[in-house]
N, C-alpha and C positions, 0 to 999 in steps of 0.2 A: 689776331686782331680781325675786325668785322670793319670794312669800309660804309662810310655814310656820305650818300649825298645830301646835299640840303637843297630844296626847290622851294622857290618863292615866286609868285604871280605880283607883278606890278603895275603902275602905271602914275606917274607923278609923284615920286617917291623920295623927290631930293630932299624933304627935308628929316625921313626915319631911316633912310636904308643905309646910310654908312654905322652909323649907332648899329644895327640889327645885325650886320655882316660882322662887324669889328667884335662882337661880343660872340660868335662862333666860329668865325673861321678857321682857329686853333680846334678845334674837337669835329672837324667834318674835313673829308678825301676831296668833294668834289663841291662845287655849289654852280646850282642851276639857275638861270634869272628868267621867268619867262614875263614880257613888254608887252603891254596890249595898247601901248599910244602914247605912250609918254612924249608931251614937248618940253618938257623943265629936261633939268639935268640927271635924270636917273638911269639913263645906260651909263652917263660920262661916267656918275659913281661905282657904281656895279661893274664895269672894263678895270676897276683900280684889284677887285679883287677875283675873275674869272673871266675868261674869253667866253665861256660857253653862256654866252647870251642868247633869246633868241623872239623874234615878232609871234607873236599870235593875235590874227583880227580878231577883236572883238565883237560877239555875237550875242552880249548880254547873258552869258553863261557862264559863271563861276567855275560849275565842275567841269565845263568844255578846256577851260583856259586852264585847270590844276589837273585833268587826266595828262593834257598835251606836256606838261613840265614833269609830269611824273614819268611820262614815254621817253623823256631825254636823259634821265638819272643812268646813273654805270655803276654806283657804288652797291654793297649788299641790302644796305636798308634803306630806305628814304626819310628825311628829317623833311617835311612840314614848317613853315611859320609864314607869319606875312610880315608886312615891312615896316610896320612898329609894335614888333616885338623883338625881345634881349633875351637874354640868359645871363644871368647876373652869376659872378665870377664863382661862388659856390656850385649853382647848379651845370654851368661848363665845366668844372673838374668833373662832377657827379656823372655827366653825359661822356666824357674821355675814359671813365673809370669802367662804363657801363659795356662802353666798346672793348673792354680789356676781359670783361667779364661772361658777355652773353653768352648763350647758349645757341645753337641752332634751331634750338625748335621752338623758338619764340617768335612768332608771327608778328607781335606787334606790340609797342611799349605804349602805355598810357602815361601819362606828365598831367601835372595841375598845372593849371591856368588861371593867373590873377589878373583878372579882365578890370578891375576898376578900385579906384582909392579914393579916401576921402582930402582933405588939403592937409591933415596930419601924417599923410602916407599909411594908414590903415588900407587892409584890404578888405571894400565893401562888398566885392563881389567874385566868384571862384567858380571854377567848375575843372572836371578831368575830360581828359580829351586823346583820344588817340593819335600821339603824332611821330610815332615811328615806326615803320611797316616794313614787313623783308618785300624786297625788288620784284623774287620772284613768284610771288601770290600774287602780281598784277591787280592789286587792289583798285576799286573805281571810286572815283568821286561820283555823287548825285548830287541834283537839285539845281535849279539855271541860280536861285538866289537862296543864301544861308545853307549852300552846300553841306553834305555830310560824307563822308569816307565811310564806306561798307568794307567792315572788316571782322571775319573770322577766327577762328582756333586757338591757340594758345597766345591769350592777353598777357603781360608783364602789366603790373601796377606801380611806377617807379614814385622816387618821392622829389622827382626833379621839376623843379616849377619853371614856367612860360612868364614872360612879366610882360603885359601887355602896356606901352608906353602910348595914350592916343593923342595924338598932335591934332588930325583934321577937324571940323567940325561936321556935325551930323549932315548928310547930304541926303536930296530928293533920290539918289539914284536907284537903290532898288525898291524904295517904293513907286518908281514909274516902272521897272522893270513888269513888278506884281500888276500895277493897272493897265498895261500895253498887253499884257497875256490875258489879262480878264475881258477886255474890250476885244481881246482876237476870239473869243471864248472857249478855251482853252481848261483842258480838266485842272484840275486843283486837288491835290492828293489831300489827305487832314493834315499833312504836315505844309503842305503848302500855304492852307488855312491860318495854320495855327502864327506861321511869319509873315505872311498878309497881315494878320490882327496887329504883332507885335510893331510892324512899319506904321503902321496909321494910326495905334498907342502911342510912339513915338513922334508924331509929328502933332500930336493933340486933336486926332478925329475922333473925337469919343463916341460919336453915335456913332460912324460906320465902323469905329474897332468895334464897338459892342458888338456889332450885327455878325460880323467875322468869327471872332469869339464863339456865339455861341452857334453859331453854322458849324464850326471844328467841333464842340463840343456834342453837339447831336448827331454826328457822322457814328458816333460809339466807338469811334477807333480813334488812334494817336495813341504816342509814346505817353507813358502815366506821366513823368514829369510836366511834359507839355501840358497835359490835364491838368495837374495840381497848378499849372502857375497862371495858365487861364483861366481857374477861379480866381485866383488873386487879383489878376489883371482887372478881372470882370467886377472884382469886389469892390476894389479902388475906381474906378468906371461911373460903377452905381453910384457911390459916395458922390463924384466929382457932377453927376447928372440930378441928386437928392432922392434917389431910388431906396430910400434906407433899408426897405425889406428886401430886396435883392440882393443889397450890400452883404447883409446879414448871410443869408441862401448860399452864397457863394461862399462863404467861408467857411460856412457849415460842411459844402459838398468839397472841400480842398483837401477834409477829411476821411472823405468814404474810403479810400484805398489806401490809405496810408495814416499812422502814427501821428497826431498834432507835429509839426514844424515848429520853430519858432516864428518864421515869417508869418502864419496863420495866427498865434497866440499873442503877439505883439498886435496884429491888426484887431483882433476880437478885444484885446485889452482896450486900445483907441476906441473901438465902437462903446463898449460900456461906459471909457473916463467920460466920453464926449457927451452922456446922459445922464450924468452924474451917479453912476452905479459903481462907487467907488468899489465897492468888496469883489464885485464881478471883476472890474477892469485889477483888481490886485490877484486875484484866480490866476487873469490867463498871464498876465505880465511875472510873474512868481513861476509858473509854468514854464515859462521861456526860458529864464535862465538855469531852471535845472534840466533843460534839452539835453542831450550830447549833441554837438556840431556832427555831423558825419562826416567822413574822413575820405570815403569813396564813392561820392553821390555824381554820378556823372551830369546832372541838371543843374542848374545855376542855385549856387551857394549866396545868399545875401547877406553877408558875415555880419553886419554891422547889427541885426535881430539877433544875431547868437550870443551878441560882445557887451555893445554899452546902450544900444536901444532902451531892452525892458528896464536894464537900471535906471535909466534917467528918468521914463516914465512912471516906476515905483518911486522916486524921490518925489516924485509932482504931485502923484496919487496920496502918496503918504502925508503930505503936505495937508491935502487939502480934507485927511483926516484927522487931522491935528497930532499924528505923527511923528515928532520932530526928530527923535534920535533915528528911527528909523529911514525918512525921507535923507538924513543927513548920510547913513550908512551906505544907500545906494548909491546914490549922489558920488561919493568916494569911491565907488565898485568903477560907477560910468567913468570919472577920471582916473582911473587905473589905463584905460585905454585914449582917454581922450584929456590929457592934463591941461593943456592949453583951450578946450572949448571952455567959449564965452558962455555959454550956458552952467555949464560946472563950475566957473568962477563966480558966478552970480548967485546960486542956490549956496554953495558954501557961504557966503559972506552972510545971506541973509539967514541961514539956518543956525550959524554959529551966533548969532544976535537970538535968535530964539530961544536958542539952548541955554545961552546966558541967563535970558528973560527969567526962564522956566526954574533956573537953578537958584533964582532969589528967593 
């Protein structure tokens, strides 16, 4: 049976660390905790689960901290998590079964990451990440912020899910790191530009985010998923800034290198709905619900666009077209995903009244 070292880097994680370690302790053989300067009870909590706790002086470099943690692992494979991640019971069992069945030729195992949820517990954002890597391959992390693990060789795509349970509110930490790097005149790779733009967008610094996203696109480089996501972000920013021509242009550009995705289809539907171009809105929303959600996409998948959003928007659009039976149908389809949504409940009451009136 293969052995697994769990590696975490932490700082002031007393509110989440216990849940994380409890969820995975029975499935791993070694726990490595690297603390980057906690001032709360994080290290005391970690001490209940492992003696292998190491201090690392924070140097504004996540990759450096993760590589240090990896260097302390002893297992055949290394599993990495963040302190606000957990394995649910089913996924913990799957990891244990994987240990028993895994062949030596596997250099890495990817897992699905459920990153965000709505108020009803539905997954709203997910992606796939390499989570388990063979220690002897000495794979390295790269990037001071939004670091990535460079993996090659035989990669097994598993159905194990890592569940993110965010507790901390948005901080300025990552944005500050990027801004300090920019002030020092450091070189920004295309990937750096993309994630810097994301931080600016998250902080609602729309004009600055627009500039950096466009700089990223103008490099002509970067991962295709980041290019598509940048076009989506730029379309949203253009709408906020009242630049309707650019809003539409970036939605078309997002489809240059891939088939239409539900995220883009729904944005196009919203664009035409806002302009009372209802038949065009219907076309794009209907296309969104016909698209099959990708299962092995490594970029972020915004699950709501692949499930309830196009149905709810078709309800709105068909209502405006006076097609109440179709509107009712799509409202009920949205309700399968969000049965207690106030909009779904309101629409149902309204449409049942309209359909009764039509039947008289």
